[in-house]
C-alpha positions as MATLAB code, in Angstrom:
seq = 'MSFNIRYGTANDGENHWKNRKEMVFDVLRNHHPDVVGLQEALGFQIDLIRKTIGGYGQIGVAREDGANDGEYSAIIYRLDRFDVDESGTFWFSDTPEVPGSSHWGNACVRICSWARFIEKKSGRAFYVFNLHLDHVSQPSREKSAVLLTQRLLGRKHADPFIVTGDFNTGENNPVILYLKGKTAISKSTGGQFKNPVPMVDTFRILHPDAKDVGTFNGFKGNRKGGKIDYIFTMPGAKVLKANILYDNVKGRYPSDHYPVWATLRFAAGNTYYVDYGKGNDRNRGTSPDRPWKTLAAVNTHDFVPGDKILFRAGTNYVGLFKPKGSGAQGSPIIVDMYGQGPKPRIDGKGIQDTILLENIEYWQFNNLEVTNLGPTRADWRTGVRISANNCGTLKHIHLKNLYVHDINGSNRKSREGCGIFFECKGNTPSRFDDLLIENCHLVRTDRNGICGRSSFTNRSRNWFPSLNVVIRGNLLEDIGGDCIKPWGCDGCLVEHNVVRGGRQRAEDYAAGIWPWSCDNTIIQFNEVSGMKGTKDGQGFDSDYNCRNSIFQYNYSHDNDGGFMLICTPATSRRNLGCKGTVIRYNISQNDGARIFHIGGPVEDTKIYNNVFYVPRERDIFAVFCTSWGGWAQNTHFYNNIFYVDGKVRYEFGQSTKSVFEHNVFYGNHENPPHDRFAMVEDPMLVNPGSGGRGLDSLVGYKLKNGSPCIGAGTFIEDSGSHDFWGTKLPQGKKPDIGASAYRRP';
ca = [
       0.000    0.000    0.000;
       1.021    3.627   -0.627;
      -0.769    6.061    1.659;
      -0.283    9.817    2.078;
      -1.927   10.270    5.474;
      -1.656   14.103    5.559;
       0.602   15.537    8.240;
      -0.961   15.582   11.658;
      -0.391   19.238   12.581;
      -2.104   20.713    9.524;
      -4.861   23.233   10.230;
      -7.545   21.242    8.429;
     -10.576   22.148   10.519;
     -13.009   19.267   10.696;
     -10.464   17.134    8.816;
      -7.814   17.587   11.485;
      -5.873   14.450   12.367;
      -7.689   13.967   15.663;
     -10.981   13.729   13.764;
      -9.836   11.231   11.141;
      -7.160    9.099   12.765;
      -9.632    6.291   13.501;
     -10.466    6.139    9.796;
      -6.749    5.771    9.001;
      -6.513    2.956   11.533;
      -9.559    1.280    9.971;
      -8.025    1.380    6.493;
      -4.980   -0.454    7.800;
      -6.999   -2.887    9.913;
      -9.442   -3.742    7.143;
      -6.906   -4.236    4.364;
      -4.063   -5.504    6.551;
      -1.263   -4.701    4.079;
       2.087   -6.468    4.360;
       4.059   -3.303    3.599;
       2.914    0.326    3.593;
       4.745    3.336    2.212;
       3.562    6.340    4.228;
       3.957    9.937    3.103;
       3.594   13.157    5.102;
       3.676   11.103    8.285;
       4.967   12.796   11.424;
       6.650   10.785   14.122;
       3.747   10.873   16.540;
       1.375    9.647   13.820;
       3.586    6.671   13.002;
       3.956    5.816   16.678;
       0.198    5.956   17.158;
      -0.481    3.792   14.101;
       1.968    1.131   15.242;
       0.675    1.186   18.811;
      -2.971    1.037   17.786;
      -2.742   -1.508   14.976;
       0.092   -3.576   16.421;
       2.462   -5.962   14.682;
       4.222   -3.452   12.422;
       7.872   -2.447   12.322;
       9.177    0.853   10.940;
      11.866    1.973    8.494;
      12.856    5.586    7.894;
      13.879    8.869    9.500;
      12.500   12.400    9.422;
      13.521   14.601    6.549;
      14.765   17.728    8.327;
      17.511   16.226   10.484;
      17.713   12.524    9.660;
      16.255   11.749   13.083;
      12.793   12.885   14.181;
      12.287   16.461   12.948;
       9.706   16.820   10.192;
       7.840   14.486    7.906;
       8.828   10.896    7.226;
       8.576    8.820    4.075;
       8.371    5.850    6.388;
       7.814    2.205    5.534;
       5.868    0.084    7.987;
       5.867   -3.689    7.580;
       4.464   -6.819    9.184;
       6.874   -8.126   11.776;
       5.418  -11.624   11.580;
       6.227  -11.981    7.878;
       9.456  -10.121    7.201;
      12.968   -9.524    8.446;
      14.908   -6.432    7.373;
      18.329   -7.136    5.856;
      19.380   -3.562    5.031;
      17.733   -0.161    4.979;
      18.389    3.543    4.687;
      17.207    6.992    3.689;
      18.604    9.363    1.091;
      17.816   12.965    0.314;
      16.833   14.237   -3.119;
      19.745   16.650   -3.488;
      23.314   16.936   -4.736;
      24.393   15.408   -1.404;
      21.974   12.507   -0.921;
      23.580   11.258    2.290;
      23.421   14.639    4.067;
      20.313   14.986    6.273;
      18.191   18.010    5.459;
      19.971   18.740    2.168;
      17.982   20.367   -0.630;
      19.480   21.844   -3.812;
      17.090   21.451   -6.728;
      14.569   24.197   -6.136;
      12.176   22.058   -4.143;
       9.782   23.856   -1.855;
      10.453   21.303    0.901;
      13.207   18.895    1.825;
      12.433   15.631    0.020;
      13.540   12.109    0.890;
      13.281    8.446    0.019;
      13.428    5.665    2.613;
      14.124    2.120    1.512;
      14.626   -1.400    2.830;
      15.415   -4.918    1.701;
      12.888   -7.317    3.180;
      13.323  -11.072    3.500;
      10.197  -13.181    3.817;
      10.668  -15.421    6.833;
       8.895  -18.438    5.391;
      10.469  -18.617    1.930;
      13.714  -16.687    2.327;
      12.884  -14.632   -0.751;
      13.879  -10.995   -0.715;
      12.634   -7.778   -2.278;
      13.278   -4.056   -1.983;
      10.805   -1.275   -1.219;
      11.612    2.374   -1.959;
       9.120    4.922   -0.595;
       9.259    8.596   -1.527;
       7.467   11.920   -1.644;
       8.457   14.202   -4.534;
       8.182   17.965   -4.532;
       4.819   19.578   -5.222;
       6.259   22.730   -6.837;
       9.476   22.155   -8.774;
       9.419   20.076  -11.953;
      13.257   20.164  -12.221;
      13.413   18.779   -8.691;
      10.994   15.976   -9.556;
      13.005   15.090  -12.652;
      16.349   15.033  -10.851;
      14.761   13.047   -8.048;
      13.478   10.456  -10.511;
      16.958   10.077  -11.988;
      18.526    9.668   -8.540;
      15.888    7.088   -7.643;
      16.666    4.968  -10.697;
      20.394    5.245  -10.034;
      19.821    3.930   -6.514;
      17.644    1.124   -7.837;
      20.337    0.183  -10.332;
      23.002    0.225   -7.622;
      21.146   -1.851   -5.034;
      23.438   -4.421   -3.463;
      21.329   -7.429   -4.405;
      19.487   -7.995   -7.664;
      16.166   -8.700   -5.973;
      12.798   -7.426   -7.251;
      11.829   -3.920   -6.215;
       8.663   -1.969   -5.437;
       8.449    1.827   -5.484;
       5.659    3.509   -3.534;
       4.987    7.182   -3.147;
       3.284   10.481   -3.700;
       4.934   11.691   -6.898;
       2.971   14.957   -7.047;
       2.589   14.636  -10.793;
       0.238   13.040  -13.290;
       0.594   10.142  -15.672;
       1.685   12.157  -18.706;
       4.388   14.078  -16.878;
       7.964   13.379  -18.066;
       8.795   12.038  -14.598;
       6.252    9.225  -14.840;
       7.071    8.541  -18.481;
      10.775    8.366  -17.566;
      10.104    5.880  -14.786;
       8.168    3.724  -17.246;
      11.080    3.889  -19.694;
       9.026    5.735  -22.301;
      11.081    8.926  -22.427;
      14.421   10.324  -21.306;
      15.077   13.268  -19.004;
      17.326   16.033  -20.272;
      20.501   16.765  -18.348;
      21.160   20.356  -17.348;
      24.660   19.863  -18.751;
      23.390   18.469  -22.050;
      22.536   14.955  -23.135;
      19.846   12.782  -21.634;
      19.249   10.345  -18.813;
      17.607    7.103  -19.899;
      16.013    5.002  -17.202;
      18.234    1.934  -16.658;
      15.496    0.173  -14.655;
      12.138    0.735  -16.415;
       9.126   -0.085  -14.274;
       5.382   -0.517  -14.555;
       2.442    1.160  -12.807;
       0.657   -1.704  -11.061;
      -2.735    0.001  -11.318;
      -2.462    0.426  -15.088;
      -1.474   -3.207  -15.581;
      -4.986   -4.234  -14.504;
      -6.900   -1.056  -15.412;
      -5.260    0.279  -18.596;
      -8.262    2.322  -19.738;
      -9.825    3.405  -16.449;
     -10.863    7.052  -16.218;
     -11.563    9.305  -13.242;
      -8.786    7.691  -11.228;
      -7.420   10.714   -9.417;
      -5.802    9.932   -6.073;
      -5.785   13.459   -4.626;
      -9.277   14.142   -3.280;
      -8.829   17.200   -1.047;
     -11.017   15.523    1.617;
     -13.960   15.911   -0.783;
     -14.195   12.495   -2.407;
     -13.186   13.888   -5.789;
     -12.048   11.269   -8.311;
     -11.252   13.601  -11.186;
      -8.125   15.075   -9.626;
      -4.568   14.123  -10.440;
      -3.421   10.516  -10.300;
      -0.306   11.308   -8.307;
       0.067    8.302   -5.975;
       1.631    5.162   -7.411;
       2.934    1.695   -6.757;
       5.559    0.793   -9.357;
       7.354   -2.507   -9.770;
       9.540   -4.412  -12.214;
       8.251   -5.700  -15.549;
       7.553   -9.387  -15.243;
       6.007   -9.191  -11.784;
       2.515  -10.657  -11.651;
      -0.010   -8.034  -10.538;
      -2.853   -9.952   -8.900;
      -4.801   -6.964   -7.557;
      -4.463   -3.207   -7.870;
      -6.977   -0.663   -6.677;
      -7.553    2.837   -5.434;
      -9.246    2.595   -2.039;
     -12.215    4.889   -1.529;
     -12.886    3.998    2.123;
     -14.937    6.702    3.872;
     -17.402    7.224    6.688;
     -20.516    9.086    5.578;
     -18.605   11.085    2.995;
     -15.657   11.882    5.216;
     -12.271   10.565    4.188;
      -9.230    9.416    6.161;
      -6.900   11.689    4.169;
      -6.784   14.152    1.304;
      -5.228   11.313   -0.739;
      -6.773    7.967   -1.516;
      -4.511    5.067   -0.562;
      -3.449    2.845   -3.453;
      -3.125   -0.893   -3.076;
      -1.546   -3.751   -5.014;
      -1.001   -7.458   -4.528;
       2.073   -8.728   -6.351;
       3.679  -12.044   -7.075;
       7.271  -12.082   -8.211;
       8.699  -14.769  -10.420;
       7.952  -18.187   -9.028;
      11.546  -19.272   -8.863;
      13.203  -21.190   -6.069;
      16.073  -20.128   -3.865;
      18.924  -22.646   -3.723;
      21.506  -22.544   -0.951;
      25.096  -23.771   -1.181;
      27.236  -24.267    1.925;
      30.412  -26.317    1.643;
      30.718  -26.528    5.409;
      27.404  -28.173    6.281;
      25.812  -28.980    2.938;
      25.104  -32.271    1.231;
      24.563  -32.701   -2.493;
      21.753  -35.174   -1.762;
      19.749  -32.318   -0.235;
      17.204  -30.423   -2.316;
      19.138  -27.243   -1.613;
      16.024  -25.115   -1.149;
      16.562  -24.370    2.529;
      19.528  -22.840    4.361;
      19.154  -25.780    6.766;
      19.528  -28.337    3.953;
      21.879  -26.737    1.414;
      23.916  -28.234   -1.393;
      27.599  -28.737   -0.729;
      29.573  -28.512   -3.998;
      29.625  -26.863   -7.390;
      28.791  -30.238   -8.933;
      25.272  -30.043   -7.517;
      24.841  -26.540   -8.897;
      26.227  -27.416  -12.332;
      23.860  -30.349  -12.858;
      20.677  -28.374  -12.138;
      18.671  -26.608  -14.857;
      17.660  -23.235  -13.448;
      14.544  -21.333  -14.512;
      13.453  -17.678  -14.446;
      13.292  -16.247  -10.956;
      15.632  -18.792   -9.386;
      18.363  -17.731   -6.988;
      21.617  -19.477   -6.128;
      23.023  -18.266   -2.822;
      26.475  -19.278   -1.587;
      27.104  -18.972    2.126;
      29.466  -16.156    3.059;
      32.964  -17.294    3.936;
      32.773  -20.671    2.173;
      35.248  -21.992   -0.411;
      34.690  -24.063   -3.558;
      37.142  -25.652   -5.978;
      36.580  -26.288   -9.669;
      34.386  -25.052  -12.494;
      31.134  -23.171  -11.929;
      29.114  -23.604  -15.134;
      25.407  -22.949  -14.494;
      22.653  -24.057  -16.882;
      19.333  -22.530  -17.885;
      18.236  -18.978  -18.639;
      16.099  -16.380  -16.960;
      13.608  -14.114  -18.691;
      12.972  -10.408  -19.063;
      12.061   -9.026  -15.665;
      12.857  -12.380  -14.055;
      16.584  -13.049  -14.162;
      18.398  -15.861  -12.390;
      20.439  -14.414   -9.542;
      23.681  -15.659   -8.012;
      24.607  -14.029   -4.716;
      25.769  -14.682   -1.153;
      23.864  -15.107    2.095;
      24.945  -14.656    5.671;
      27.661  -12.426    7.081;
      31.344  -12.631    6.221;
      33.723  -12.626    3.250;
      32.531  -13.231   -0.283;
      32.195  -16.919   -1.181;
      35.392  -18.004   -2.960;
      35.464  -20.096   -6.131;
      38.959  -21.329   -7.004;
      39.654  -22.872  -10.389;
      43.044  -24.257   -9.275;
      44.454  -23.903  -12.781;
      41.574  -25.071  -15.009;
      40.713  -23.008  -18.093;
      37.805  -21.036  -16.599;
      36.658  -20.714  -13.013;
      33.212  -19.446  -14.025;
      31.921  -20.266  -17.514;
      28.692  -18.658  -18.701;
      28.059  -20.197  -22.108;
      24.955  -19.459  -24.173;
      22.844  -18.447  -21.192;
      21.036  -15.158  -20.663;
      19.215  -13.132  -18.037;
      21.694  -13.911  -15.280;
      23.032  -11.663  -12.528;
      26.157  -12.521  -10.545;
      26.959  -10.652   -7.348;
      29.412  -10.755   -4.447;
      31.728  -13.631   -5.365;
      35.486  -14.069   -5.058;
      37.059  -15.732   -8.105;
      40.625  -16.967   -8.568;
      42.401  -19.374  -10.924;
      46.068  -19.913  -10.146;
      47.697  -22.960  -11.702;
      51.183  -24.398  -11.230;
      52.180  -22.891  -14.608;
      50.700  -20.331  -16.985;
      48.128  -21.564  -19.502;
      46.681  -20.210  -22.754;
      43.249  -18.567  -22.523;
      42.905  -19.133  -18.766;
      40.257  -16.853  -17.223;
      38.493  -16.062  -14.011;
      35.095  -15.464  -15.635;
      34.349  -16.323  -19.270;
      31.074  -15.138  -20.832;
      30.605  -16.886  -24.164;
      28.114  -16.332  -26.984;
      28.773  -19.263  -29.309;
      26.601  -19.810  -32.408;
      23.575  -18.478  -30.552;
      22.467  -15.110  -31.939;
      21.877  -12.438  -29.295;
      22.258  -13.133  -25.575;
      20.608  -10.595  -23.293;
      21.144   -9.313  -19.777;
      24.323  -10.656  -18.232;
      25.266   -8.575  -15.170;
      28.393   -9.001  -13.055;
      28.574   -6.871   -9.907;
      30.889   -6.683   -6.922;
      33.117   -9.575   -7.947;
      36.645   -9.880   -6.562;
      38.716  -11.514   -9.315;
      42.381  -12.070   -8.566;
      45.469  -14.152   -9.296;
      44.658  -15.505  -12.744;
      47.927  -16.764  -14.262;
      46.925  -17.008  -17.891;
      49.317  -16.628  -20.782;
      50.811  -13.172  -21.262;
      51.128  -13.725  -25.014;
      48.680  -11.499  -26.863;
      47.590  -14.263  -29.247;
      46.748  -16.640  -26.362;
      45.951  -14.189  -23.621;
      44.460  -15.025  -20.276;
      41.971  -12.656  -18.660;
      40.211  -11.780  -15.429;
      36.759  -11.210  -16.973;
      36.484  -12.190  -20.639;
      33.493  -11.894  -22.976;
      33.615  -13.571  -26.376;
      31.387  -13.901  -29.445;
      32.287  -16.744  -31.771;
      31.096  -19.505  -34.100;
      29.543  -19.498  -37.562;
      26.203  -17.983  -36.563;
      26.598  -14.259  -35.789;
      26.452  -13.950  -32.008;
      26.600  -11.043  -29.585;
      25.525   -9.600  -26.233;
      22.824   -7.049  -25.519;
      22.875   -5.567  -21.999;
      26.210   -6.762  -20.649;
      27.129   -4.986  -17.411;
      30.413   -5.335  -15.496;
      30.210   -3.056  -12.482;
      32.049   -2.425   -9.213;
      34.367   -5.390   -9.617;
      37.898   -5.506   -8.193;
      40.559   -7.212  -10.308;
      44.094   -7.853   -9.024;
      46.992   -9.709  -10.696;
      45.044  -11.020  -13.666;
      47.212  -12.115  -16.587;
      47.249  -11.190  -19.340;
      44.278   -8.845  -19.264;
      41.730   -7.356  -16.905;
      38.283   -6.904  -18.507;
      38.400   -7.663  -22.214;
      36.307   -8.902  -25.105;
      36.821  -10.742  -28.376;
      34.496  -11.269  -31.326;
      34.596  -13.117  -34.626;
      31.985  -10.765  -36.099;
      33.895   -7.532  -36.744;
      34.533   -7.697  -40.492;
      32.916   -4.494  -41.760;
      32.302   -5.819  -45.252;
      30.982   -9.245  -44.325;
      29.829  -10.056  -40.790;
      29.648   -6.909  -38.643;
      27.421   -7.919  -35.710;
      28.327   -5.745  -32.716;
      27.323   -6.251  -29.113;
      24.949   -3.592  -27.771;
      24.467   -1.861  -24.423;
      27.798   -2.994  -23.014;
      28.664   -1.048  -19.842;
      31.938   -1.366  -17.904;
      31.580    0.862  -14.860;
      33.116    1.550  -11.479;
      35.728   -1.213  -11.514;
      39.149   -1.142   -9.828;
      41.991   -2.925  -11.642;
      45.406   -3.339  -10.019;
      48.632   -5.027  -11.137;
      47.317   -6.248  -14.490;
      49.648   -8.238  -16.741;
      48.823   -6.508  -20.039;
      45.754   -4.643  -21.323;
      43.373   -3.503  -18.629;
      39.958   -2.726  -20.173;
      39.344   -3.568  -23.829;
      35.815   -3.681  -25.269;
      35.811   -5.508  -28.603;
      33.139   -5.593  -31.303;
      30.618   -3.232  -29.675;
      28.376   -0.369  -30.745;
      27.637    2.277  -28.123;
      29.799    0.797  -25.373;
      30.136    2.899  -22.198;
      33.327    2.679  -20.108;
      33.172    4.988  -17.097;
      34.316    5.596  -13.519;
      36.948    2.863  -13.639;
      40.360    3.056  -11.934;
      43.480    1.316  -13.264;
      46.573    1.161  -11.062;
      49.271   -0.699  -12.909;
      49.009   -2.366  -16.310;
      51.404   -4.161  -18.667;
      53.208   -5.372  -15.575;
      54.312   -8.721  -17.032;
      53.392   -8.788  -20.732;
      56.290   -8.263  -23.127;
      54.207   -7.278  -26.140;
      52.072   -4.194  -26.757;
      49.429   -3.156  -24.242;
      47.557   -0.049  -23.070;
      45.192    0.879  -20.264;
      41.691    1.427  -21.675;
      40.935    1.062  -25.376;
      38.248   -0.156  -27.769;
      38.868   -2.363  -30.779;
      36.422   -2.771  -33.665;
      33.881   -0.575  -31.908;
      31.654    2.315  -32.948;
      30.344    5.184  -30.811;
      32.271    4.235  -27.680;
      32.256    6.679  -24.750;
      35.192    6.420  -22.336;
      34.782    8.892  -19.479;
      35.585    9.646  -15.824;
      38.315    7.007  -15.696;
      41.732    7.158  -14.023;
      44.683    5.204  -15.418;
      48.172    5.165  -13.910;
      51.198    2.914  -13.732;
      51.233    1.514  -17.271;
      54.682   -0.021  -17.662;
      57.048    0.211  -20.641;
      56.855    1.891  -24.039;
      55.489   -0.919  -26.198;
      52.432    1.269  -26.226;
      52.152    1.667  -22.440;
      49.700    4.565  -22.709;
      46.814    5.195  -20.369;
      44.312    5.302  -23.247;
      44.160    4.191  -26.865;
      41.762    4.888  -29.736;
      42.525    1.854  -31.855;
      41.627    0.653  -35.306;
      38.422   -0.507  -36.945;
      36.701    2.083  -34.732;
      34.562    5.121  -35.486;
      33.463    8.056  -33.357;
      35.161    7.142  -30.089;
      34.906    9.829  -27.379;
      37.467   10.104  -24.568;
      36.367   12.720  -22.045;
      36.819   13.684  -18.376;
      39.600   11.134  -17.858;
      42.782   11.378  -15.762;
      46.003    9.788  -17.016;
      49.159    9.958  -14.936;
      52.528    8.295  -14.486;
      52.183    6.010  -17.502;
      55.518    5.103  -19.126;
      54.167    5.149  -22.665;
      52.242    8.411  -22.439;
      48.656    9.582  -22.363;
      47.083    8.586  -25.658;
      47.667    6.266  -28.595;
      45.594    6.819  -31.750;
      46.371    4.253  -34.410;
      45.340    2.168  -37.391;
      47.009    0.228  -40.165;
      45.922    0.908  -43.728;
      42.200    0.410  -44.274;
      40.892   -2.771  -45.878;
      37.683   -4.716  -46.279;
      38.112   -5.905  -42.691;
      39.285   -2.615  -41.204;
      37.636    0.763  -41.763;
      40.468    2.546  -39.940;
      40.307    4.890  -36.973;
      37.989    7.783  -37.739;
      36.327   10.588  -35.861;
      38.017   10.242  -32.470;
      37.236   13.049  -29.995;
      39.568   13.667  -27.026;
      38.328   16.441  -24.731;
      38.433   17.669  -21.138;
      41.092   15.207  -20.020;
      44.109   15.770  -17.764;
      47.492   14.113  -18.288;
      50.132   14.458  -15.576;
      53.660   13.019  -15.543;
      53.021   10.694  -18.487;
      56.159    9.526  -20.280;
      57.608    8.916  -23.756;
      54.984   10.741  -25.823;
      51.793   12.450  -24.744;
      50.247   11.541  -28.086;
      51.400    8.761  -30.375;
      49.474    8.988  -33.649;
      50.287    5.953  -35.772;
      49.066    5.183  -39.270;
      46.376    6.784  -41.479;
      44.187    8.017  -38.627;
      41.485   10.416  -39.861;
      39.493   13.351  -38.511;
      40.688   13.470  -34.910;
      39.668   16.356  -32.645;
      41.705   17.072  -29.518;
      40.507   20.022  -27.479;
      40.303   21.550  -24.014;
      42.766   19.167  -22.399;
      45.673   19.886  -20.035;
      49.028   18.107  -20.320;
      51.604   18.560  -17.568;
      55.263   17.515  -18.078;
      57.427   17.577  -14.933;
      61.034   18.707  -14.563;
      63.831   16.491  -15.863;
      61.512   14.783  -18.331;
      62.264   15.040  -22.067;
      59.452   13.539  -24.156;
      57.436   13.969  -27.329;
      54.268   15.989  -27.007;
      53.070   14.643  -30.372;
      54.767   11.768  -32.167;
      53.430   10.626  -35.560;
      54.520    7.422  -37.279;
      53.569    5.507  -40.397;
      51.600    2.254  -40.367;
      50.733    1.834  -44.005;
      50.072    5.583  -44.185;
      50.061    8.796  -42.166;
      47.500   10.676  -40.126;
      45.396   13.403  -41.676;
      43.007   16.050  -40.371;
      44.183   16.073  -36.764;
      42.963   19.182  -34.928;
      44.311   20.531  -31.628;
      42.231   23.344  -30.103;
      42.155   25.068  -26.713;
      44.709   22.757  -25.067;
      47.300   23.645  -22.432;
      50.762   22.090  -22.770;
      52.367   23.012  -19.442;
      55.995   21.918  -19.588;
      58.413   22.163  -16.682;
      60.685   19.682  -18.474;
      61.113   19.563  -22.258;
      58.946   18.403  -25.165;
      59.396   17.905  -28.896;
      57.025   17.415  -31.816;
      57.374   14.960  -34.705;
      54.739   14.919  -37.432;
      56.554   12.946  -40.152;
      54.449   12.979  -43.323;
      51.111   13.494  -41.612;
      48.916   16.080  -43.320;
      46.440   18.746  -42.303;
      47.466   18.877  -38.655;
      45.876   22.059  -37.312;
      46.734   23.848  -34.057;
      44.674   26.830  -32.904;
      44.328   28.644  -29.578;
      46.660   26.337  -27.665;
      48.973   27.268  -24.792;
      52.626   26.218  -25.159;
      54.112   27.127  -21.804;
      57.656   26.124  -20.912;
      60.363   24.437  -22.960;
      58.972   23.427  -26.359;
      61.862   22.558  -28.687;
      60.000   22.848  -31.989;
      56.409   23.929  -31.338;
      53.921   23.531  -34.197;
      52.545   26.520  -36.024;
      49.567   27.994  -34.182;
      48.614   31.466  -35.330;
      46.744   32.038  -32.056;
      49.333   30.384  -29.823;
      49.780   31.564  -26.252;
      53.138   31.114  -24.533;
      52.610   32.934  -21.240;
      51.808   31.262  -17.933;
      48.191   29.981  -18.131;
      47.858   30.594  -14.387;
      46.684   27.196  -13.263;
      45.977   26.870   -9.548;
      48.724   24.310   -8.848;
      49.855   22.268  -11.868;
      51.516   18.962  -11.121;
      49.718   18.558   -7.798;
      47.328   15.790   -8.785;
      47.304   12.636   -6.691;
      44.995    9.648   -6.679;
      41.458   10.239   -7.848;
      39.742   12.796  -10.029;
      38.956   14.855   -6.933;
      42.683   15.588   -6.519;
      42.891   17.687   -9.688;
      41.703   21.126   -8.554;
      45.244   22.338   -9.265;
      44.354   22.346  -12.963;
      41.595   24.900  -12.648;
      42.210   28.440  -13.886;
      43.051   31.215  -11.467;
      41.273   34.522  -11.500;
      42.962   36.665  -14.139;
      44.232   33.739  -16.220;
      44.895   34.716  -19.853;
      43.090   31.493  -20.836;
      39.716   32.806  -19.722;
      37.629   33.506  -22.806;
      40.639   32.977  -25.092;
      39.579   29.745  -26.786;
      37.859   29.087  -30.065;
      34.302   27.839  -30.392;
      33.916   24.141  -31.230;
      30.602   22.765  -32.370;
      29.118   19.915  -30.314;
      31.848   20.312  -27.707;
      29.885   18.965  -24.778;
      28.106   20.934  -22.123;
      30.465   21.055  -19.147;
      34.110   21.027  -18.171;
      36.172   18.424  -16.304;
      34.569   19.401  -12.981;
      30.986   19.597  -14.214;
      30.867   23.380  -14.592;
      28.542   24.389  -17.404;
      30.292   25.867  -20.411;
      29.532   29.552  -21.016;
      26.839   30.186  -23.577;
      27.265   32.978  -26.092;
      30.861   33.611  -25.009;
      34.215   32.376  -26.234;
      35.265   29.273  -24.325;
      38.241   29.080  -22.022;
      41.451   27.248  -22.857;
      42.110   24.101  -20.850;
      39.916   21.598  -19.047;
      38.362   24.179  -16.724;
      35.510   26.547  -17.473;
      36.227   29.467  -15.166;
      33.217   30.481  -13.084;
      32.635   34.047  -14.109;
      31.124   36.433  -11.548;
];
């Protein structure tokens, strides 16, 4: 149930709380909901409800101080049916964890309280998020909806969710359409937010054409008002009942909102428990008291949509984990842990793959430790292999919060091992759609960290790219060769990853983050450091058979090979080259050898509004062009700052149409390129060279007041909407030089 009970101190005359509280109690007594999302509830009202009705627990805090001051978006739940595994409250603001925070123009502080409930009888879990959006500000409602979906996407466990609340907006509002996945919400900085977790309105599932279904009644019994109270859930959930409750006593109503009610059934899967310590493979596995013991029991079972496989925390397993069966849209199969303690550990002990996911779809894997260390290195050894083999399109494979370490695969590029490897192969074109690798930690994986491979990248014959591939929020440390390498994708997103040490053991060429045979890749908000050696050895690489790759808002530092490789051999029927790369709003600090290595007939590259810092006693190339069956053409450098305390040189070879305009060449440049608008004076950065770990350490690359770079750049079409730090770019004014848009008074 979702129920706005109207705050109890409102001056409502005959509809004052004291005159209607018994009606509120009766609604709850008569319908006896399992879970209720309350809005506008004050602490004394919640206490009175729980005392009078009995048997309900409470989740949530008051909005003003995170304790008991102000209204709650509380969740009350039946104590006899549910345990609470985790819970919290966040504020709809730029600082969601700060009590009382409010930044988006809302008339009131707005919050969302949430909890993960576990049904005592079945052990099945689900999330409830309960909220109250602002009644005045549409921008606030839109930003709140985006934050809500981000929190839903980031929930620790991949259990079903329910969203209850007073949304203060009708069914055709962009907020509701966004939540249903029917439209996107525009970013203030440009671009759009698309809902990563589309949901359904439970009422409309059963009553798609119903009219006069307003839920705000103003204490008057009106049904023509706005439908602003909702219960949303995931697609695939079975909605058994859904109603608006018109309970009243002789025309008087318990609140100025009608409560809304739904009965749901989530996918009828089973939960299977695995516990090496006290399990037995002869058990059914469907109870934590009678779990399976080994991976063999798991591997022989055919799983169905809605099933869960839960490994007990702190347990260890040896061998191959190769599950069978597929989930369905809205009803994936979930692998996770239960109990308290370290992640369950699966150790391959030197087999080819520790986890093999072959030709299965709609699976989610969470909170596992994976290792595969053999007595000697082996070709193609992996921690996790995701394989699409002669199967067409596989959908929805999500890996979250995995700890993958000590994979001693081959460090030869032609037989490379990998921490997490996704491959598309066979004679039938095969690919992934909705592959997510998020918040994983990879350490000492040889040869590679997170990488793909596909047999379907020939542009003239069998181009069949994977779609909706997202590699986000991962930490990679001490990687043997390449660190993150999407392969054969269209629209891949690589963001918020951190690499600390790559090409640590490989003797051939390797770089930090780079796409191969990909179109429209966005690589942003990543940090790469510690790439070893100069056989490439760059932090980033825009490689061949790729079009329209964007590298933005990244931080590269202390990489032996430099910041950026852009390369392609001569084009052919299999390779369309490297075209249309955009490199903008990045910061390179203390990178070695060559800031840019541009190899081969690269075309139409734009490099603008970046900052490159070269420390003392370092003598490197700023730009180094080489041939690889041809030379680069149409390479444009605009609005960049080359801040050199050491020494740099430039080598363009036979490349053509290299254009430099409005760049800063400060320090010792041996042979700077021609730039008719060049600036050589101090750009007045706050503290260049002061960056440490993390993007938050880079404030030293902002412009000081009075910097000659302010307003000195040239306009670039489609240049993005904000700078490295999220500051909106000035409209109608010349842009600044560098990665910072100076905040003008």
